[in-house]
TIBAZA-373046 format. One line per 8 residues: their letters; for each residue x, z, y of C-alpha. Coordinates in Angstrom, 2 decimals, padded with zeros to 5 digits, always signed. Example, Ala and Ser with C-alpha at 12.3 -4.5 7.8 and 13.67 -1.06 7.14 Angstrom:
BEGIN
AS = +012.30 +007.80 -004.50; +013.67 +007.14 -001.06;
END
This chain:
BEGIN
MDNLTHSL = +014.49 -002.34 +008.05; +011.27 -003.44 +008.88; +009.05 -001.75 +010.55; +006.40 -000.63 +007.52; +009.63 +000.56 +005.81; +010.36 +003.17 +009.02; +006.70 +003.97 +008.89; +006.20 +004.93 +005.51;
VGLAAAKS = +009.56 +006.26 +005.65; +007.81 +008.81 +008.68; +004.55 +009.35 +007.14; +006.33 +010.13 +003.89; +007.99 +013.04 +005.86; +005.36 +014.50 +007.47; +003.47 +015.06 +004.36; +006.39 +016.04 +002.57;
GLEKLSPG = +005.85 +019.41 +004.53; +006.63 +018.30 +008.36; +003.20 +017.99 +009.50; +002.72 +021.80 +009.16; +005.43 +022.57 +011.97; +002.77 +021.30 +014.63; -000.16 +019.95 +015.35; +000.56 +016.21 +016.85;
ATTVCLLA = +003.60 +016.46 +013.86; +002.28 +013.50 +012.04; +002.14 +011.45 +015.31; +005.64 +012.12 +016.15; +007.11 +011.32 +012.99; +005.60 +008.13 +013.32; +007.01 +007.49 +016.30; +010.22 +008.76 +015.83;
ANAPDADI = +010.72 +006.70 +012.29; +010.49 +003.68 +014.92; +011.23 +004.69 +018.54; +014.76 +002.94 +017.99; +013.29 -000.39 +017.79; +011.89 +000.45 +021.32; +014.87 -001.97 +022.43; +012.70 -005.04 +021.86;
VVLLFSDR = +011.26 -003.93 +025.67; +014.56 -006.28 +026.69; +012.80 -009.57 +025.00; +010.32 -008.11 +028.35; +013.29 -008.80 +030.98; +015.50 -010.98 +029.13; +015.64 -014.27 +026.16; +016.83 -013.92 +022.18;
WGFLQHHR = +020.30 -013.67 +023.49; +019.60 -010.92 +025.32; +017.91 -009.35 +022.37; +020.85 -009.93 +020.43; +022.95 -008.27 +022.14; +020.81 -005.15 +022.83; +019.36 -005.04 +019.24; +020.46 -002.17 +016.98;
GITHAIIG = +022.35 -001.10 +019.83; +022.55 +001.79 +022.11; +019.04 +003.01 +021.24; +020.54 +003.03 +017.21; +023.37 +004.27 +018.38; +024.06 +008.15 +017.23; +023.71 +009.37 +021.06; +020.67 +007.11 +021.77;
TLGIAILL = +019.20 +008.29 +018.62; +019.79 +011.86 +019.64; +018.52 +011.11 +022.77; +015.06 +009.85 +021.89; +014.60 +012.66 +019.55; +014.88 +015.13 +022.11; +012.70 +013.16 +024.62; +009.44 +012.38 +022.16;
PILFYLGD = +008.68 +016.05 +021.46; +009.41 +016.95 +025.45; +006.89 +014.28 +026.04; +004.20 +015.32 +023.63; +004.81 +018.69 +025.17; +003.87 +018.18 +028.98; +001.37 +015.99 +027.71; +000.13 +019.10 +026.23;
LLLSKIRG = +000.79 +020.90 +028.74; -001.29 +018.90 +031.36; -004.09 +018.46 +028.83; -004.44 +022.99 +028.21; -004.44 +022.99 +032.07; -007.15 +020.03 +032.95; -009.54 +020.94 +029.90; -008.90 +024.99 +030.40;
RPKHVNFK = -007.93 +025.46 +026.73; -004.42 +027.09 +025.29; -001.58 +024.98 +024.13; -002.12 +023.24 +021.01; +001.73 +022.04 +020.57; +004.84 +023.69 +018.57; +007.62 +022.37 +020.98; +010.20 +024.17 +018.04;
GLLIASLL = +008.29 +022.55 +015.41; +007.56 +019.36 +016.70; +011.11 +018.86 +018.11; +012.18 +019.57 +014.23; +010.46 +017.02 +012.85; +011.77 +015.11 +015.69; +015.43 +015.04 +014.90; +015.03 +014.90 +011.07;
VSATHPLL = +012.64 +011.74 +010.72; +014.71 +010.20 +013.54; +018.06 +010.23 +011.66; +016.28 +008.25 +009.20; +016.14 +005.07 +010.87; +019.61 +004.36 +011.43; +020.37 +005.08 +008.49; +017.90 +002.71 +006.91;
DWTNNYGI = +019.10 +000.27 +009.22; +023.01 +000.95 +008.42; +021.80 +000.05 +004.54; +021.05 -003.82 +005.06; +023.42 -006.66 +006.27; +022.20 -006.77 +009.86; +024.81 -004.33 +010.49; +024.50 -001.12 +013.37;
RFLLPWDP = +026.60 +000.09 +015.83; +026.85 +003.91 +015.75; +029.55 +004.50 +018.12; +028.02 +002.96 +021.29; +028.41 +003.22 +024.30; +032.37 +003.91 +023.26; +032.97 +001.40 +020.21; +031.19 -001.85 +019.59;
KWFYGDLV = +032.22 -002.03 +016.11; +029.11 -003.07 +013.85; +028.94 -000.89 +010.41; +027.32 -002.84 +007.42; +025.87 -000.76 +004.10; +024.99 -004.11 +002.17; +023.16 -002.11 -000.22; +018.96 -003.14 +000.29;
FIVDPFIW = +017.68 -006.51 +001.24; +016.44 -005.94 +005.19; +012.84 -005.87 +003.16; +012.28 -004.40 -000.13; +008.76 -004.83 -001.71; +010.23 -002.17 -004.48; +010.55 +000.68 -001.54; +006.99 -000.33 -000.14;
LILGSACF = +005.73 +000.52 -003.65; +007.17 +003.50 -004.11; +006.52 +005.38 -000.89; +002.91 +003.51 -000.16; +002.15 +004.72 -003.82; +002.67 +008.20 -002.21; +001.49 +008.03 +000.76; -001.47 +006.10 +000.22;
LLTSRVKA = -002.98 +008.92 -002.49; -002.32 +011.92 +000.14; -004.03 +009.96 +003.06; -007.09 +007.70 +001.82; -009.55 +010.89 +001.42; -011.81 +009.40 +004.01; -013.57 +006.17 +005.15; -011.57 +005.11 +007.74;
QWVVWLIV = -008.21 +005.86 +005.99; -009.42 +003.51 +002.83; -010.08 +000.75 +005.20; -006.24 +000.80 +007.11; -004.63 +000.93 +003.23; -006.95 -001.66 +002.69; -005.68 -003.91 +004.92; -002.26 -003.01 +004.70;
GVALSLLI = -002.45 -003.35 +001.06; -004.51 -007.23 +001.56; -001.73 -008.04 +004.24; +001.41 -007.33 +002.05; +000.20 -008.87 -001.23; -001.00 -012.02 +000.62; +003.15 -011.64 +001.66; +004.58 -011.28 -001.56;
VGSARGGN = +001.99 -013.97 -003.07; +003.36 -016.05 -000.68; +006.97 -015.32 -000.77; +006.20 -016.29 -004.71; +005.06 -019.37 -003.72; +007.51 -020.39 -001.24; +010.26 -019.62 -003.73; +011.39 -016.70 -001.70;
LPNPWLVR = +011.58 -014.52 -004.77; +013.35 -014.70 -007.76; +011.37 -013.91 -011.49; +007.65 -014.34 -008.92; +005.84 -013.87 -011.66; +007.58 -010.44 -013.11; +007.83 -009.32 -009.40; +003.36 -010.20 -008.56;
SIWLAVLV = +002.80 -008.88 -011.92; +004.37 -005.19 -011.29; +003.10 -005.48 -007.76; -000.38 -005.95 -009.00; -000.28 -003.55 -011.25; +000.63 -001.02 -009.41; -002.17 -001.76 -006.96; -004.77 -001.79 -009.87;
GLVVIRVR = -003.39 +001.54 -011.09; -003.79 +003.31 -007.25; -007.10 +002.44 -007.08; -007.87 +003.74 -010.39; -005.90 +006.90 -009.78; -007.93 +007.40 -006.27; -010.91 +006.57 -007.64; -011.07 +009.50 -010.71;
KNGGYANP = -009.27 +011.77 -007.85; -012.27 +011.32 -005.85; -011.29 +014.99 -003.53; -007.52 +013.32 -002.88; -004.22 +014.42 -003.77; -002.86 +017.27 -001.31; +000.65 +018.38 -003.08; +003.26 +017.64 -000.78;
RLVLSALA = +005.52 +017.30 -004.37; +004.10 +013.71 -004.73; +005.73 +012.55 -001.70; +009.04 +014.49 -002.08; +009.18 +012.62 -005.62; +008.69 +009.25 -003.71; +011.61 +010.04 -001.41; +013.51 +011.06 -004.43;
MVVIYWCC = +012.95 +007.82 -006.27; +013.90 +005.74 -003.14; +017.35 +007.58 -003.22; +017.55 +006.84 -007.11; +016.70 +003.16 -005.91; +019.76 +003.53 -003.43; +022.35 +004.88 -006.21; +021.22 +001.95 -008.30;
LGIAHTMA = +021.33 -000.30 -006.04; +025.10 +000.81 -004.94; +026.30 +000.70 -008.48; +025.23 -002.78 -007.96; +027.14 -003.35 -005.49; +030.37 -002.23 -006.80; +029.63 -004.73 -009.64; +029.22 -007.52 -007.35;
LSRAREEA = +032.33 -006.60 -005.02; +034.66 -006.72 -007.87; +033.17 -009.53 -009.50; +032.87 -011.55 -005.77; +036.93 -010.74 -005.55; +037.34 -012.60 -008.97; +035.87 -015.46 -008.36; +037.36 -015.89 -004.39;
AALTGPNE = +040.14 -015.64 -006.26; +039.56 -018.34 -008.01; +038.17 -020.41 -005.31; +041.34 -019.89 -003.15; +044.14 -022.09 -003.14; +047.78 -020.57 -004.24; +048.83 -019.45 -000.89; +045.59 -019.01 +000.75;
KISRLAAM = +045.25 -014.94 +001.57; +041.62 -013.32 +001.84; +040.89 -010.77 +004.85; +037.68 -009.70 +004.07; +034.71 -010.03 +001.54; +031.46 -009.22 +001.12; +028.42 -009.21 -001.59; +025.73 -008.83 +000.04;
PTLANPLG = +021.53 -008.09 -000.98; +019.13 -010.68 -001.76; +015.13 -010.15 -001.71; +013.86 -008.15 -004.82; +016.62 -009.02 -006.78; +018.96 -006.41 -007.91; +021.54 -008.58 -009.63; +021.46 -011.40 -007.23;
WDCVFETD = +024.47 -011.05 -004.56; +025.21 -013.25 -001.42; +028.79 -013.32 -001.56; +030.64 -014.03 +001.69; +034.44 -014.07 +002.33; +037.18 -015.21 +004.70; +041.00 -016.38 +004.21; +043.80 -017.52 +006.58;
RATYRFKL = +042.02 -020.94 +006.27; +038.73 -021.13 +006.07; +035.37 -018.92 +005.46; +033.38 -019.45 +001.40; +030.51 -018.70 +000.69; +028.42 -018.52 -002.85; +025.58 -016.87 -004.72; +026.39 -014.41 -007.70;
QLGSSNPV = +024.30 -013.35 -010.61; +025.35 -010.25 -012.06; +024.70 -010.23 -016.06; +024.61 -014.29 -015.80; +027.30 -016.46 -018.06; +027.43 -018.77 -014.78; +027.48 -016.03 -012.19; +028.61 -018.34 -009.56;
TRTIRYVK = +026.38 -020.88 -007.75; +026.22 -023.19 -004.22; +029.95 -022.78 -003.28; +030.59 -023.66 +000.42; +033.83 -023.88 +002.38; +033.94 -024.07 +006.12; +037.74 -024.91 +007.31; +038.98 -022.61 +010.10;
PSDKLAAA = +038.87 -024.69 +013.37; +041.59 -026.61 +014.94; +042.34 -029.85 +016.79; +038.80 -031.20 +018.21; +036.68 -028.67 +017.10; +039.05 -025.92 +018.55; +038.86 -027.70 +021.79; +035.46 -027.85 +022.05;
LNEISSDR = +035.12 -023.86 +021.13; +037.74 -023.67 +023.67; +035.05 -025.11 +026.30; +031.90 -022.92 +025.39; +033.85 -019.76 +025.43; +032.28 -018.76 +027.92; +029.38 -019.32 +027.84; +027.06 -016.19 +027.55;
RTQTFLGF = +025.22 -017.34 +025.01; +028.89 -017.63 +022.73; +029.71 -014.74 +023.42; +026.88 -012.89 +022.32; +026.78 -014.96 +019.08; +030.37 -014.34 +018.39; +029.79 -010.69 +019.13; +027.24 -010.68 +016.62;
ARFPVARL = +028.39 -013.27 +014.06; +029.93 -011.15 +010.93; +031.12 -014.55 +009.48; +030.86 -017.40 +012.14; +031.81 -020.94 +011.31; +031.73 -024.03 +012.99; +031.07 -028.03 +013.31; +030.98 -030.59 +015.35;
SSEDCTTQ = +028.04 -033.08 +015.57; +028.22 -036.93 +016.60; +031.80 -036.97 +017.50; +031.34 -040.85 +018.32; +030.41 -040.05 +021.87; +027.72 -042.26 +021.71; +024.88 -039.85 +021.77; +025.12 -035.91 +022.49;
TLVQLADL = +028.17 -034.11 +020.63; +027.39 -030.54 +019.26; +029.49 -027.73 +018.84; +027.25 -025.98 +015.79; +027.80 -022.22 +015.22; +026.16 -020.01 +012.56; +026.48 -017.01 +011.10; +027.47 -017.74 +007.29;
RYTEPGTQ = +026.37 -014.50 +006.04; +023.04 -016.11 +007.14; +023.19 -019.49 +007.45; +025.35 -023.04 +007.66; +025.47 -025.10 +010.53; +022.69 -027.39 +011.89; +019.98 -025.54 +010.98; +017.77 -023.74 +013.09;
RGSFTLDL = +017.48 -020.12 +012.17; +016.68 -018.35 +015.07; +019.69 -015.75 +016.65; +021.68 -016.36 +013.88; +022.93 -020.17 +014.56; +023.89 -021.67 +018.13; +024.34 -025.31 +019.14; +025.90 -026.04 +022.37;
PVECPILK = +026.73 -029.66 +023.88; +030.27 -030.15 +024.98; +031.39 -032.84 +027.16; +032.43 -036.41 +024.36; +036.06 -036.69 +026.71; +037.56 -033.28 +025.63; +037.41 -034.91 +021.81; +038.80 -037.83 +022.16;
END
């Protein structure tokens, strides 16, 4: 999930009662909620392929998350101990309280990341297997609204907090409006209306309750609503998988066997799912709209590599970028461009859960040149 969602979960956890365990517990909760994404430091020493190889790796695995969860309160405790000696004051933090808060909140990070279709490797360093929840889109404005509403009402007592929330609200509103104009949001008027109505309602409630809110039940209710929302998405996902299997059977040939199938969530649309499946002959992708009379649209098909394409893939198989990409890609497909030898010939790879070969989608695609004689 995005780091705003992780931060809101950390803040909600703190306001639900964990902040009472020790001074500094709220800060620890916010850091613990985001700490596994410290793997971004790989970009300081490597390229995007190094980042793709290590992102959602050991820092997101069970052992890495546990290590970070223990390290954070140790650092806080040692820092407070040092300050107490320098300033000649008693220690402020409660190590046990910080440890409990850190362990609980750190566990939310890999759980949230598992819910989307990017995947996570829980069992590193022993097993590199990817696990996919396929329930929640990697950015979900409804979760922002649910958790953000509760956190805003509980943490907007002073002017500085108002300013921070104002900046966050404006930035997210511009993002929602921009996504709607760009055609990335389904039912854009409905989504924007819900978003703006909630924001206006929050401001009105907060102005009337000038003293602010302090009841942790508010944020506990918000966390419960997120869980209920996930359950609803789980039901929709089950329905999408069932319908996708029916449609996949209709798309394949009489002797074509389906080996893998996935139904993946789309942005702010619980009824819209991106479906990808693989057979012994090809890999397919189509869009599925639950409840529609014409549920399947945008069907594409990529045959399994053979002949020239297979030879070209074999030529680039030892390339570090190819190995990294294929280690990450869930539904890799490939094609050749410019096979006539008059221009540069490229092997174009893509992860079909995100895009197609020939497009530019960062680490989700890879174009590598091959020698033309191998194609003759």
